C-alpha positions in Angstrom: 17.7 -106.8 180.9 18.4 -106.5 177.2 21.3 -105.5 175.1 22.6 -102.0 174.9 21.7 -100.0 171.8 25.3 -99.3 170.9 26.1 -103.1 171.0 23.2 -103.7 168.6 24.3 -100.9 166.3 28.0 -102.0 166.1 27.8 -105.8 166.3 24.4 -107.1 165.0 24.2 -106.8 161.2 21.4 -107.8 158.9 23.4 -110.8 157.7 23.7 -112.1 161.3 19.9 -111.6 161.7 19.2 -113.5 158.5 21.5 -116.4 159.5 19.7 -116.7 162.8 16.3 -116.9 161.1 17.6 -119.6 158.7 19.7 -121.8 161.1 18.6 -120.7 164.6 22.3 -120.3 165.5 22.6 -117.9 168.5 25.0 -115.0 168.6 26.8 -114.0 171.8 27.7 -110.4 172.5 29.8 -109.0 175.4 28.9 -105.7 176.9 30.9 -103.5 179.3 29.3 -100.9 181.6 30.2 -99.0 184.7 28.4 -99.7 188.0 28.8 -98.7 191.6 28.2 -100.5 194.9 29.0 -98.9 198.2 30.5 -95.9 196.4 33.0 -98.1 194.6 33.0 -97.8 190.9 33.5 -101.1 188.9 33.6 -102.2 185.3 30.9 -104.8 184.7 31.2 -107.3 181.9 28.1 -109.3 180.8 27.4 -111.7 177.9 24.1 -112.0 176.3 22.6 -114.2 173.6 
């Protein structure tokens, strides 16, 4: 799966994108989302490059 739209909108700026194109340095973002399993709601944290 990819990165949520709100994370891209808030965290990834044009400067970060330009720096990646020039130096190939990856940017880590952390996302939080609600998920449920067996009717138990949990807060899930995932990190993406």
